[in-house]
C-alpha positions in Angstrom: -13.9 -10.0 -14.3 -13.7 -13.8 -15.1 -10.2 -13.0 -16.9 -9.0 -11.3 -13.8 -10.1 -14.2 -11.5 -8.6 -16.9 -13.8 -5.2 -15.1 -13.8 -5.1 -15.0 -9.9 -6.1 -18.7 -9.8 -3.4 -19.7 -12.5 -0.8 -18.2 -10.2 -1.8 -20.8 -7.5 -2.5 -23.6 -10.0 -0.6 -23.3 -13.3 -2.4 -24.7 -16.3 -5.9 -23.9 -15.1 -8.2 -22.9 -18.0 -11.4 -21.0 -18.2 -13.2 -24.3 -18.8 -11.8 -25.7 -15.6 -13.8 -23.0 -13.6 -17.2 -24.7 -14.4 -16.1 -28.3 -13.9 -17.6 -29.9 -10.8 -14.9 -30.3 -8.1 -15.6 -34.2 -8.2 -14.5 -34.3 -11.8 -11.9 -31.7 -11.9 -9.0 -33.7 -10.5 -8.3 -30.9 -7.9 -6.9 -32.5 -4.9 -7.4 -31.5 -1.3 -4.1 -29.6 -1.0 -4.8 -27.8 -4.3 -8.3 -26.9 -2.9 -6.8 -25.4 0.2 -4.4 -23.3 -1.9 -7.0 -22.1 -4.3 -9.4 -21.2 -1.5 -6.6 -19.2 0.2 -5.9 -17.5 -3.1 -9.6 -16.5 -3.5 -9.9 -15.2 0.1 -6.7 -13.1 -0.1 -7.8 -11.7 -3.6 -11.3 -10.7 -2.4 -10.1 -9.6 1.1 -12.7 -11.9 2.9 -13.1 -15.2 4.7 -15.3 -17.9 3.3 -16.9 -19.9 6.0 -16.6 -23.8 5.7 -20.2 -24.3 5.5 -20.3 -21.9 2.4 -17.2 -23.4 0.8 -18.7 -26.9 1.2 -21.7 -26.0 -0.8 -19.7 -24.9 -3.8 -19.8 -27.4 -6.7 -17.1 -25.7 -8.8 -14.7 -22.7 -8.6 -17.1 -20.6 -10.8 -19.6 -20.9 -7.9 -17.1 -19.8 -5.4 -16.1 -16.8 -7.4 -19.7 -15.9 -8.2 -20.3 -15.9 -4.4 -17.4 -13.7 -3.7 -18.4 -11.1 -6.3 -22.0 -11.0 -5.0 -20.7 -10.5 -1.4 -18.3 -7.7 -2.4 -20.7 -6.0 -4.8 -23.4 -5.7 -2.3 -23.3 -2.0 -1.1 -24.9 -3.0 2.3 -22.2 -5.7 2.9 -20.5 -5.3 6.3 -18.7 -7.6 8.6 -19.1 -7.5 12.4 -17.4 -9.3 15.3 -14.1 -10.9 14.6 -14.6 -11.2 10.9 -12.7 -9.2 8.3 -13.8 -5.8 7.2 -12.9 -5.7 3.6 -13.6 -3.9 0.3 -12.7 -4.3 -3.4 -12.8 -2.1 -6.4 -11.7 -2.2 -10.1 -10.3 0.6 -12.2 -9.5 1.0 -15.9 -6.2 2.6 -16.5 -6.8 5.8 -18.5 -4.5 8.9 -18.9 -5.3 10.2 -15.3 -3.8 7.0 -13.9 -0.7 7.3 -15.9 2.5 9.2 -15.6 6.0 9.0 -17.2 4.6 6.4 -19.9 3.7 4.1 -17.0 1.2 3.5 -14.2 1.2 6.6 -12.0 2.8 5.5 -8.6 1.2 8.7 -7.0 -2.3 7.7 -8.2 -1.8 4.0 -7.0 -0.8 5.2 -3.6 -3.8 7.5 -3.3 -6.1 4.7 -4.6 -4.7 2.2 -2.0 -4.8 4.9 0.7 -8.4 5.6 -0.2 -9.2 1.9 0.2 -7.6 1.8 3.7 -9.7 4.8 4.7 -12.8 3.2 3.4 -12.2 0.2 5.5 -11.7 2.4 8.6 -15.0 4.1 7.9 -16.8 0.6 7.4 -15.3 -0.7 10.6 -16.1 2.3 12.6 -19.4 2.9 10.9 -18.8 6.6 10.4 -17.4 8.9 7.6 -13.7 9.9 8.0 -14.7 13.5 8.7 -16.6 12.3 11.7 -13.6 10.6 13.4 -13.2 12.3 16.9 -11.5 11.5 20.1 -13.4 11.4 23.5 -13.1 15.1 23.8 -14.6 15.8 20.5 -11.3 16.7 18.7 -11.2 15.9 15.0 -9.0 13.0 14.3 -6.9 12.2 11.3 -6.0 8.6 10.2 -2.4 9.4 9.2 -0.2 6.8 7.5 2.9 5.6 9.5 4.1 2.9 7.1 3.2 1.7 3.6 5.2 -0.9 1.6 4.4 -2.5 -1.7 5.8 -4.7 -4.4 4.5 -4.7 -7.8 5.3 -5.5 -11.5 7.3 -2.6 -12.9 5.2 0.5 -13.3 5.8 0.7 -17.1 4.4 -2.9 -17.5 0.8 -1.5 -16.7 -0.7 -0.3 -20.0 -3.5 2.1 -21.0 -7.0 0.4 -20.8 -5.7 -2.4 -18.6 -8.1 -3.2 -15.7 -6.7 -3.2 -12.2 -8.7 -5.0 -9.5 -7.8 -4.4 -5.9 -9.0 -6.3 -2.8 -8.1 -5.1 0.7 -8.9 -6.2 4.4 -8.1 -4.4 7.7 -7.1 -5.4 11.2 -6.1 -3.4 14.2 -3.7 -3.5 17.2 -5.5 -2.0 20.0 -7.4 1.2 19.1 -4.5 3.0 17.8 -2.8 1.2 14.9 -4.9 -0.1 11.9 -3.1 -2.3 9.4 -4.5 -3.3 6.0 -3.4 -5.6 3.3 -4.0 -5.1 -0.5 -3.8 -7.6 -3.2 -4.1 -6.5 -6.9 -4.2 -8.1 -10.2 -4.0 -6.6 -13.7 -3.9 -9.4 -16.4 -0.4 -10.9 -15.8 0.7 -8.2 -13.4 0.4 -7.9 -9.6 0.3 -5.5 -6.8 0.8 -6.5 -3.1 0.8 -3.8 -0.4 0.6 -3.3 3.4 -0.6 0.0 4.9 -0.8 1.2 8.5 -2.3 4.3 10.1 -2.7 5.7 13.5 -4.9 8.3 14.6 -3.7 11.9 15.2 -5.1 15.1 16.6 -4.0 18.6 15.3 -5.0 21.1 18.1 -3.4 24.1 16.3 -2.7 25.2 12.8 0.8 24.0 13.2 1.4 20.7 11.3 4.8 20.1 13.4 2.6 19.9 16.5 0.4 16.8 15.9 -0.3 14.3 18.8 -1.2 10.7 18.8 -4.7 9.8 19.8 -7.5 7.3 19.6 -11.1 7.4 18.2 -14.0 7.8 20.5 -15.0 4.4 22.0 -18.0 3.6 19.9 -18.7 0.8 17.5 -15.5 -0.9 16.2 -16.1 -4.0 13.9 -12.4 -4.4 12.9 -10.7 -7.5 14.0 -8.2 -7.0 16.8 -4.7 -8.6 16.9 -3.5 -10.0 20.1 0.2 -9.4 19.2 1.7 -6.3 17.5 2.6 -7.2 14.0 6.3 -6.9 12.9 5.1 -4.2 10.5 4.2 -2.0 13.6 7.3 -3.0 15.7 9.8 -2.2 12.9 8.5 1.1 12.5 9.0 1.9 16.3 12.5 0.5 16.0 13.6 2.7 13.1 12.1 5.8 14.6 14.1 5.3 17.9 17.2 4.4 15.9 17.4 1.0 17.6 18.4 -0.9 14.4 21.0 -0.3 11.7 19.5 -2.5 8.9 16.2 -3.9 7.9 15.0 -6.9 5.9 12.0 -5.6 4.0 10.3 -7.6 1.2 13.2 -9.7 -0.2 15.7 -7.0 0.2 18.1 -6.0 2.9 18.7 -2.2 3.5 21.5 -0.6 5.7 20.1 2.3 7.8 22.9 5.0 7.6 23.4 8.6 8.0 25.7 8.7 4.9 24.7 11.4 2.4 25.5 10.8 -1.3 23.3 13.7 -2.5 21.1 16.3 -0.9 18.5 18.5 -2.2 16.1 21.2 -0.8 12.5 20.6 -1.9 9.9 23.5 -2.0 6.4 22.2 -1.3 3.8 22.7 -4.1 0.6 23.4 -1.9 -1.6 22.9 -5.0 -0.4 19.3 -5.5 1.3 18.1 -2.5 -0.9 19.3 0.3 -4.1 17.4 1.0 -7.6 18.5 1.8 -7.1 18.9 5.5 -3.8 21.1 5.0 -1.2 18.2 5.7 1.6 17.0 3.4 0.0 14.3 1.4 1.3 10.8 2.2 1.6 10.1 -1.5 4.0 13.0 -2.0 6.7 11.6 0.3 8.1 9.0 -2.3 7.9 11.3 -5.2 9.9 14.0 -3.3 12.4 11.2 -2.5 12.7 10.3 -6.1 13.6 13.9 -6.9 16.8 13.6 -5.0 17.6 10.2 -6.6 17.0 11.6 -10.0 19.4 14.6 -9.3 22.1 12.1 -8.3 21.8 9.9 -11.2 21.5 12.6 -13.7 24.2 15.1 -12.4 26.7 12.7 -10.5 26.3 9.5 -12.5 25.4 11.3 -15.8 22.5 8.8 -16.4 20.3 10.9 -18.7 17.8 8.1 -19.2 17.3 7.3 -15.4 13.7 8.6 -15.1 12.6 6.9 -18.3 14.5 3.7 -17.9 13.9 2.8 -14.2 10.6 2.1 -12.6 9.5 1.2 -9.0 9.0 -2.4 -8.2 9.3 -2.1 -4.4 8.9 0.7 -1.9 8.8 0.9 1.8 8.0 4.3 3.4 8.3 4.9 7.1 6.4 8.2 8.0 7.4 10.0 11.3 6.2 13.6 10.9 4.4 16.1 8.8 5.2 19.8 7.9 3.6 23.1 7.1 3.2 24.1 3.4 5.5 27.0 3.7 8.3 24.9 5.2 11.0 23.2 3.0 12.0 19.6 2.9 15.6 18.4 2.9 16.0 15.1 1.0 19.2 13.0 1.5 20.2 10.0 -0.5 21.8 7.7 2.1 22.8 4.6 0.0 22.5 3.1 -3.4 23.3 -0.5 -4.5 23.2 -2.1 -7.9 21.5 -5.5 -7.7 21.4 -8.4 -10.1 18.8 -8.1 -13.0 19.4 -4.5 -13.7 17.9 -3.2 -10.3 18.8 -0.3 -8.2 18.3 -0.2 -4.5 18.2 3.1 -2.6 17.6 4.5 0.8 16.6 8.2 1.5 15.7 10.4 4.4 13.4 13.4 4.5 13.9 16.2 7.0 11.9 19.3 7.9 14.3 22.4 7.1 12.8 24.5 9.9 14.0 22.1 12.7 15.8 19.3 11.1 13.0 16.9 12.2 13.2 13.5 10.5 10.0 13.2 8.5 10.5 9.8 6.7 12.8 6.9 5.8 12.2 5.6 2.3 13.6 2.3 0.9 13.2 1.8 -2.9 14.0 -0.7 -5.6 13.7 0.2 -9.2 14.0 -2.1 -12.2 15.5 -1.0 -15.5 13.3 -1.2 -18.5 14.4 -3.9 -20.9 14.1 -2.6 -24.5 13.7 -5.0 -27.3 
């Protein structure tokens, strides 16, 4: 774990060595501004806040890191009041975590989603299967938006170790927002995830209503102002904006159709444990349409092997039944500098033409030697 920590700190302070971790602050040459940057880096990586009285007791960076590892590895660790509820985990990349000779985006999404649900359970002090509203109806923490930037998926290699740290906040008792920071040697992952609670009163996935958990214990810090991450979702859903700046990219929001496919749901792979279309399936269904366009219209036979995700922003608006079909429309595509492709897609239920999602994607072309 020391290697991972060093790589994270080197991003904030280039030239830092393993030996520097054990040098007392008084002899290290680390100035006050450097100390602030390093402290912020450590807190973001581990998904926790270090109190001033704790930080002032550390004599070196290694002591600060050791403290964080002890806190995060304590199975009884929980945060109450207005402190952060956080979690971290590490995973070796093996064959189940890979796809298409790269890190599996589907696996990564599910792993980050599971981290978010773990934070919800910690903050509400109950298992996810126990989430109910004031009337006793089962609630589901459904994702409404997820975005992430990362090193190209094919840069992650078998037996690399991915370490993820996450923390969660909320806006009222309805929207729950988590941030995830990950490291894997010289590679990175940064993500934001937001869920809202929904109630399904019938077996029809097209009839899902917003709700809120029963008012019991809630240790998750509450935001006073709705984050832009939440507001932008509402604006797109209502059709009030025609472009969005997300990450470092600007996407036009248009109804133009460059390619359209009809996707049949595979219930054994794309439907989750409670009978809903898995949130991690949406981007892959979108990729199917893009692949059709590049293979058939652009005659790019190497698209699937050559291009890998480096940015994705998915806005979720609706779910569907397993026997429904999904119409996927490629709305726009743009070639960016550095052999990058920027794409926007829309997913609709075939049964009633309901908009299910807007997905904004950037893929990087693999550079061969």
